[in-house]
C-alpha positions in Angstrom: -95.2 220.8 54.6 -91.4 221.0 54.5 -90.1 223.4 51.8 -87.3 222.5 49.4 -84.8 224.8 51.0 -85.5 223.3 54.4 -85.3 219.8 52.9 -81.9 220.4 51.3 -80.5 221.7 54.6 -81.8 218.7 56.4 -80.2 216.4 53.8 -76.9 218.3 54.0 -76.9 218.2 57.8 -77.5 214.4 57.7 -74.7 213.9 55.2 -72.3 215.8 57.4 -73.2 213.8 60.4 -73.0 210.5 58.5 -69.7 211.4 56.8 -68.2 212.5 60.2 -69.1 209.2 61.7 -67.7 207.3 58.8 -64.4 209.2 59.1 -64.2 208.3 62.7 -64.4 204.7 61.8 -62.3 204.5 58.7 -59.5 207.1 59.1 -57.5 204.8 61.3 -57.4 202.3 58.4 -56.0 205.0 56.2 -59.0 204.9 53.8 -58.7 208.6 53.1 -56.8 211.6 54.3 -58.8 213.5 56.9 -62.2 214.4 58.1 -62.2 217.9 56.6 -61.7 216.5 53.1 -64.7 214.3 53.6 -66.9 217.2 54.8 -65.7 219.4 51.9 -66.7 216.7 49.5 -70.4 216.8 50.4 -70.8 220.3 49.3 -72.5 221.2 46.1 -71.2 224.2 44.1 -69.5 224.4 40.8 -66.3 222.8 39.7 -63.7 224.7 37.6 -62.2 221.4 36.4 -63.3 217.7 36.2 -60.9 214.8 36.0 -62.7 211.5 35.3 -60.6 208.3 35.8 -61.9 205.1 34.2 -60.3 201.8 35.2 -61.6 199.6 32.3 -62.8 196.3 33.8 -61.8 197.3 37.2 -64.3 195.7 39.4 -63.8 195.2 43.1 -62.0 191.9 42.5 -59.5 193.6 40.3 -58.9 196.4 42.9 -58.5 193.9 45.7 -56.1 191.7 43.7 -53.9 194.8 42.9 -54.1 195.9 46.6 -53.2 192.5 47.9 -50.2 192.1 45.6 -48.7 195.6 45.7 -49.5 197.2 49.1 -50.8 194.3 51.1 -54.2 193.2 52.4 -54.2 196.0 55.0 -52.7 198.6 52.8 -54.5 201.2 50.7 -54.2 202.2 47.0 -54.5 205.8 45.9 -58.0 205.0 44.6 -59.0 203.7 48.1 -58.3 207.2 49.5 -61.2 209.2 48.1 -63.4 210.6 50.9 -66.8 209.5 49.3 -67.5 206.1 47.8 -70.5 204.5 46.3 -71.5 202.0 43.7 -73.2 202.1 40.3 -75.0 199.7 38.1 -73.6 199.0 34.7 -76.2 197.2 32.5 -76.8 198.1 28.8 -80.1 197.9 27.0 -81.5 196.0 23.9 -82.9 198.1 21.1 -86.3 198.1 22.7 -85.0 199.5 25.9 -85.1 196.3 28.0 -82.1 195.5 30.1 -79.1 193.7 28.8 -77.4 192.7 32.0 -73.8 192.5 30.9 -72.5 195.6 29.2 -69.5 196.1 27.0 -67.3 199.2 27.1 -69.1 201.0 24.3 -72.5 200.9 25.8 -71.2 201.6 29.4 -69.1 204.5 28.3 -72.0 206.0 26.2 -74.0 205.9 29.4 -71.8 208.3 31.3 -70.8 210.3 28.3 -74.4 211.0 27.2 -76.7 210.0 30.1 -78.5 207.6 27.7 -78.2 203.8 27.8 -77.6 202.1 24.5 -76.9 198.7 23.0 -73.7 196.9 23.3 -71.2 197.9 20.6 -72.7 201.4 20.0 -70.8 204.6 20.5 -72.9 207.6 21.9 -76.0 206.9 19.8 -79.5 205.9 20.8 -80.4 202.2 21.1 -83.3 202.0 18.8 -83.1 204.8 16.3 -79.3 205.0 16.1 -79.2 208.8 16.5 -76.3 210.7 17.8 -76.6 212.0 21.4 -74.5 215.0 22.6 -71.7 214.0 24.9 -70.4 215.7 28.1 -67.2 216.5 26.2 -69.1 218.2 23.4 -71.1 220.2 26.0 -67.8 221.1 27.8 -66.4 222.5 24.5 -69.6 224.4 23.8 -69.4 226.0 27.2 -65.8 227.1 26.8 -63.9 224.4 28.6 -60.6 222.9 27.5 -60.9 219.1 26.8 -58.7 216.1 27.0 -58.7 212.3 26.5 -56.0 210.0 27.7 -55.9 206.2 27.4 -53.6 203.3 27.3 -55.8 201.7 24.6 -56.1 202.9 21.0 -57.6 206.4 21.0 -60.3 204.9 18.8 -61.2 202.2 21.3 -64.6 202.2 22.9 -64.0 204.1 26.1 -62.1 207.1 24.6 -64.3 207.1 21.6 -67.6 207.7 23.5 -66.6 211.3 24.3 -65.9 212.8 20.8 -67.5 210.4 18.3 -70.8 208.8 17.4 -70.8 205.4 15.6 -73.3 202.6 15.0 -70.5 200.1 15.9 -67.4 200.4 17.9 -65.4 198.6 15.3 -65.5 201.6 12.9 -62.2 203.0 14.2 -60.5 204.2 11.0 -61.5 205.0 7.5 -60.8 201.4 6.4 -62.9 200.0 9.2 -66.4 201.2 8.3 -68.0 197.9 7.3 -70.5 198.0 10.2 -71.2 201.8 9.9 -72.4 202.3 6.4 -74.6 205.4 7.3 -71.7 206.9 9.3 -69.4 207.2 6.3 -68.6 210.7 4.9 -69.8 209.4 1.5 -73.2 208.9 3.0 -73.2 212.3 4.8 -72.0 210.9 8.1 -69.3 212.1 10.4 -66.8 209.4 9.3 -64.7 207.0 11.4 -64.0 207.4 15.1 -60.4 208.6 14.3 -61.7 211.3 11.9 -64.3 212.5 14.3 -61.8 212.6 17.2 -59.6 215.1 15.4 -62.4 217.0 13.7 -63.8 217.6 17.2 -60.6 219.6 17.9 -60.2 217.9 21.4 -57.3 219.8 22.9 -55.3 216.8 24.1 -55.5 213.3 22.7 -52.9 210.9 24.1 -53.0 207.1 23.7 -52.3 204.3 21.2 -53.9 203.5 17.8 -51.4 205.0 15.3 -52.5 202.3 12.9 -56.0 203.8 12.7 -54.8 207.3 12.1 -52.4 206.2 9.4 -55.3 205.0 7.3 -56.3 207.2 4.4 -59.4 209.2 4.3 -61.7 208.0 1.5 -64.1 210.9 1.0 -64.6 214.5 1.8 -62.4 217.4 2.2 -59.3 215.4 3.4 -59.7 212.6 0.9 -56.4 210.9 0.1 -54.7 212.1 3.2 -54.1 209.9 6.3 -56.1 210.9 9.4 -52.7 211.9 10.9 -52.1 214.3 8.0 -55.7 215.5 8.5 -54.9 216.2 12.2 -51.8 218.3 11.1 -53.9 220.3 8.8 -56.3 221.0 11.7 -53.3 222.3 13.7 -52.4 219.3 15.8 -48.9 218.7 17.1 -48.5 215.0 16.5 -46.0 213.1 18.7 -45.1 209.4 19.2 -43.1 209.1 22.3 -42.1 210.6 25.7 -39.5 213.0 24.1 -42.0 214.4 21.7 -44.7 214.7 24.4 -42.4 216.6 26.6 -41.6 219.1 23.8 -45.1 220.0 22.8 -46.2 223.6 23.3 -49.5 224.7 24.9 -51.9 226.6 22.8 -52.1 224.1 19.9 -53.9 220.8 20.1 -51.9 217.6 20.7 -52.2 214.1 19.2 -50.0 211.7 21.0 -49.9 208.3 19.2 -47.7 206.3 21.5 -48.1 202.8 19.8 -49.5 201.3 16.7 -52.2 199.5 18.6 -52.7 199.5 22.4 -49.9 200.9 24.5 -47.8 197.9 25.8 -48.4 196.9 29.3 -46.0 197.7 32.2 -45.8 194.2 33.8 -45.7 190.7 32.5 -45.7 187.1 33.8 -47.2 183.7 33.1 -50.8 183.7 32.2 -53.3 181.6 34.2 -53.5 178.0 33.1 -55.7 175.0 33.5 -54.7 173.4 36.8 -52.9 176.6 37.8 -49.3 177.8 37.7 -46.3 177.4 39.9 -46.1 180.3 42.4 -44.8 183.3 40.5 -43.6 186.9 41.1 -44.5 189.3 38.4 -41.9 191.0 36.1 -42.4 194.6 36.7 -40.4 195.9 33.7 -41.9 194.4 30.6 -39.1 193.9 28.1 -41.5 194.4 25.2 -42.5 197.9 26.3 -40.3 200.5 24.7 -38.4 202.7 27.2 -39.6 205.8 25.3 -43.2 205.1 26.2 -44.6 207.4 28.9 -46.5 206.0 31.7 -50.2 206.7 32.2 -49.3 209.0 35.1 -46.8 210.9 32.8 -49.5 211.3 30.1 -52.0 212.5 32.7 -49.6 215.0 34.1 -48.8 216.4 30.7 -52.5 216.6 29.8 -53.3 218.5 32.9 -50.4 220.9 32.3 -51.5 221.6 28.7 -55.2 222.0 29.5 -54.4 224.4 32.3 -52.0 226.4 30.2 -54.4 226.8 27.3 -57.1 228.3 29.6 -54.5 230.5 31.3 -53.3 231.8 28.0 -56.9 232.5 26.9 -57.6 234.3 30.2 -60.6 232.0 30.5 -62.5 231.6 33.7 -63.4 228.1 32.6 -61.2 225.1 33.4 -61.0 221.8 31.7 -62.7 218.4 31.4 -60.2 215.4 31.2 -60.9 211.7 31.0 -58.1 209.3 31.8 -58.5 205.6 31.1 -56.4 202.6 32.3 -57.6 200.4 29.5 -55.6 197.2 29.7 -56.8 196.2 33.2 -59.7 194.9 31.1 -57.5 193.5 28.2 -55.3 191.5 30.5 -58.4 190.2 32.4 -59.7 189.0 29.0 -56.4 187.2 28.5 -56.4 185.7 32.1 -53.0 187.4 32.6 -52.8 188.4 36.3 -49.5 190.1 36.3 -50.4 192.2 33.2 -53.7 193.1 34.9 -52.1 194.0 38.2 -49.5 196.0 36.6 -52.0 198.1 34.7 -54.1 198.6 37.8 -51.0 199.9 39.6 -50.2 202.2 36.7 -53.8 203.5 36.8 -53.5 204.0 40.5 -50.4 206.2 40.0 -52.5 208.3 37.5 -55.2 208.6 40.3 -52.4 209.9 42.6 -51.6 212.6 39.9 -55.2 213.7 39.7 -55.7 213.8 43.5 -52.4 215.8 43.9 -53.7 218.3 41.5 -57.0 218.6 43.2 -55.3 219.1 46.6 -53.8 222.3 45.1 -57.1 223.2 43.2 -60.0 222.2 45.5 -62.4 223.5 42.8 -61.6 220.3 40.8 -64.0 217.4 40.9 -62.1 214.1 40.7 -64.1 210.9 40.0 -62.7 207.4 39.7 -64.7 204.4 38.6 -64.9 201.4 36.2 -67.1 200.8 33.1 -68.0 197.2 34.1 -66.8 194.3 36.2 -64.6 191.4 35.0 -63.6 187.9 35.6 -60.7 187.6 38.1 -61.5 186.2 41.5 -59.3 185.6 44.6 -59.9 182.0 45.7 -58.5 179.7 48.5 -55.1 178.2 47.8 -56.7 174.8 48.1 -59.4 175.5 45.5 -59.2 173.6 42.2 -61.1 175.9 39.8 -62.4 174.3 36.5 -61.0 177.1 34.4 -57.8 179.0 34.4 -55.9 180.0 37.6 -52.5 181.2 38.8 -50.8 181.4 42.0 -48.9 184.6 42.8 -46.3 185.5 45.6 -47.3 188.9 46.8 -45.1 191.7 48.0 -46.0 190.5 51.5 -44.3 187.2 50.7 -47.6 185.3 50.8 -49.3 183.1 48.2 -52.5 184.2 46.5 -54.5 182.2 44.0 -56.5 184.0 41.3 -59.1 182.3 39.1 -60.5 183.1 35.7 -63.6 181.0 34.9 -66.2 183.2 33.0 -65.5 181.4 29.7 -64.1 178.1 28.4 -60.3 177.9 28.6 -58.8 179.1 25.4 -61.6 181.6 24.9 -61.5 185.3 25.9 -62.7 185.8 29.5 -65.9 187.7 29.9 -67.2 190.9 31.5 -69.6 190.4 34.4 -72.8 192.3 35.1 -71.9 193.3 38.7 -72.2 196.9 40.0 -68.8 198.6 40.4 -67.2 201.1 42.6 -67.4 204.9 42.0 -65.5 207.3 44.3 -65.0 211.1 44.3 -63.8 214.3 45.9 -64.6 217.9 45.2 -67.7 219.8 44.1 -70.7 217.6 43.6 -68.9 214.5 44.9 -71.7 213.6 47.2 -73.7 212.6 44.1 -71.7 209.3 44.0 -73.0 208.1 47.4 -75.3 205.1 47.6 -76.1 202.9 44.7 -76.7 204.9 41.5 -77.0 204.2 37.8 -74.1 204.6 35.4 -76.0 207.3 33.5 -76.2 209.4 36.7 -72.5 210.0 36.3 -73.3 212.1 33.2 -75.6 214.3 35.4 -72.9 214.6 38.0 -70.3 215.8 35.5 -72.8 218.2 33.8 -73.9 219.7 37.0 -70.4 220.1 38.4 -69.3 222.1 35.3 -72.6 223.9 35.0 -73.0 222.7 31.4 -76.0 223.9 29.4 
């Protein structure tokens, strides 16, 4: 009989051999930096920091479209350069636990945040009994880690919400939005809206949109009559609304960055897909409707890392930080069948990936994971194809034409998520756990084991 120690050594040896062989094949194409990085990534051990990057709706088609347009068919994005890559399944469940094959962002985010699958629309609560489940961010806080949450959506949107709130329905974003969450209200002894919970959790860094939710007035409890923004200030938050304010914040006090009333405006614009297609177009890479004072996702990620690191250094803590960074509007522009908006947000997310990998290069005890919450609708099709839905022809940076099709719903309706598995890639301690085909809930275990959370 083979003992557990011998078995682990055998598996590790096999992983080294397989990874070395893979490096020999793929390094020439520039898939990742070097063989040593790949070998390092199969090690176990404990991470001091974790940076989790979520491209919302960023399936393989969305990645390929952004790659083809921006760096060329034979080019590589930053998110292509991780040493270890796998795939994970994304399904949600019904209340009785049976599979719901196409997830939304609430159920999928709850999966990696808690390790428990739930019903579509629910935020970090059980599918049948609607009970709160402790999240990886809550565990990180309990174990002494600094925590951060950065997004281009409203901070109360599903993906950021899953980390520091528990809600029966994702729509319960502010105190005035609680219609679908009657038992979650403070009046009923619940934790309140997603906005209230986010600041009550004292997450160290919160940066995104959603000012309109935080400007709603609290209706019950200790902070009744104040806006959630005023509540945050009472709790010690530094509240900022633009790049200048974000640059001026001081480490040591929590930060609430509300960069837009709703979602943060996208970086690129262009003609949306149309029935019968569009004339060949180049994307406008400077959206005139995006204020110049709005920091990029990469800027916000950089600032978040600096603040979290500084907090732990000032506290002389041996613990590091947990940070989630979301590129939210890849999904939102996919819903709108807007290829330029979608590509621009993927490119912006990719620059945030570069920030995270650059930090990890200097701090190899950092686990960096990049993935998506679910697949989406865009498909690259032949130029001669005549899709029944919406399509657009783009002229890429290589000077070639590319046709993208959106046909997961009737034209005029919001395009839909798909139930496909999606990419997950990683580097650093415990990165080997993303190899193969895993389940979305397995990511929770990866994050928990990497940080040694109990």
